[in-house]
Steps between C-alpha positions, in 0.01 A plus 500: 500500500506875550665658805294824485318592816144624480449854638338509841133570513396832658381467852128551532545730799702752294218563251341848520178520692192555286357849516136498609263634238295692757683739729355601836324836487375742760123527523332795335407656830864503619591853367190651661572324828861614490386858432264497800768349721754759382256785573432365847871455574581844358240663724624304799863592440400863449311506830777329694767726349296811574477609135227761458497516122266257326725525195779334697263223601408446136863487387580242769199292391608523134852384586366209705267401217780494242738304723230262619383429146850420382585280799176300489513454122864391515418239765196358320537569127873539450736789435391564142134540584595702809679756280189529285282559806754752630471703180120477512488618860729795421269600214201491736682704763597766246142509372366555852761768569383682188126462565488584871611868464263549206207345685585702811509822295165430337340404832632814671379721217153344502469511880592868517351615172142385557455744789405791274455327164138554396294667229551846643879453506501395134267774374631812677821699496684669785375847403568751776504238776811518723711184481491456877120458506313181401304495177586576143566255221711402203275575203739767373794262537320224308422743216862617490642146503271382219581800281875496561536124454272508194702777335825319580364183341389691189852641465705193588297216348528597129865601531590183689304277264652649185849485651458132583371428148806674355742306719345160421390536138735761350781577742845414371840656550623774729174692527313201641783433746495863612122494550525177700776649715303814581186300575701295751636818655153655525368189673719566801478878537342625825162666475638822649734536201208490258323758711803730507539470122141609432530770769808652336364482143124552535480738797835678529601533134166509316324686781193281546354464847433185703226280359386144472636485146851581623477211745363276223805571283733394781292187559514425126881507513488237774240295314659489154791259568266255673266505201790459256652205685174313560377555143837399356497170686142427390580570136801269516271216611301515175621209282689605189295247303198728529696792357645287220160359407352848475793634299485197268144597409625838383378697803716809569707496816313788665173320442647175633597679818158664529286196418710203616771592749313750718174300534698189594685680780219738601435326832860527616532858375189601695630332812831685472318828445285449809805410707669818382194701601501333840870585535442874456174522694677508835774749408515801732824691427415623146150599611639689798736699277268567207140481620541640851168370629172678567224465758223582253378334183686590180360323196740675260833315494659766277471792739554546871606277783332163527487219754579129467458202731871439579557869569183513711627212714836673545350836592244357740762291679719809522232687699544271800142504637281199570244607238766549232650159581161337446454678168852397390432132574164513322656665194775237498234228506324659203832521315573131563151411379553708186826321418340161571213579263749592228679168543174305490394683184837420343465131584147494362603663171802271471282192543236636263749588226724196544545295180264201488692171493208260469474254212 
């Protein structure tokens, strides 16, 4: 007979509790209800505290929303899900903080710009009209902006495109590194530096006078690094298998780039080009230094002072009269519409030229 003692059985009460398969969740309308409650409490606290700024009310409401979301989720769903909802609420708050100033700017521009924005304003120039009197238009500024931006695009687009092709397809060694370094440096230079460079070389040294072409050269300097960077990234997204398949068929490399690589990335390249154009459309400092501005129509960008929309807005606002303020807001609205149209055209071309992935 054995004297060994059997091990004691585990007590049933010490067994771990089963985890329920379905955790409690907040209803879908809970975040919206919390947001409304936070807004109401934020406004109430702002009124009671005597805060006059609506921005302060909004910040209080945002803080209450974040804290309330975390506390309620922790009590109902657990700490892990509460952290997830906390991150989500912070993302929403940051999104609203970014959108509200933009929406406020657009609303203010539209509300003030529509006062004088009509067919007469778009089809007439200032002529001999004094800036303090109502009337006049921006036709001469529209012509100048289109010509200057168009010339800048004609200068910068081929140079930027060819530079990006060199960096992606051919660039190796120290030269490619040097080009990349200088492109990065040019991306961050202020617009006034580009204007001063063209002023010193084109006007002071070579002796040419102010013109739309001089402003276009400064705008091209600002546009080129954007075109190079955007085109370079688009070319890198083209699969190497496409290049290898073309080269395996005996197609020369230059023809592979022209017939395979560029058509595949044409949508992204066009989008980057349009974004670069939109970036230079609102530049004022180079135009102020090199174009000088004019109150009459000058269709020749290679001779004489010329006007542009950003410079027109600056000069009209500088006059300080009610009529000039209205013209400045209307010109700013036209400039915003012009940039928006460029972005919509870029999106349309990108979607049209996107590679088809259907079976």
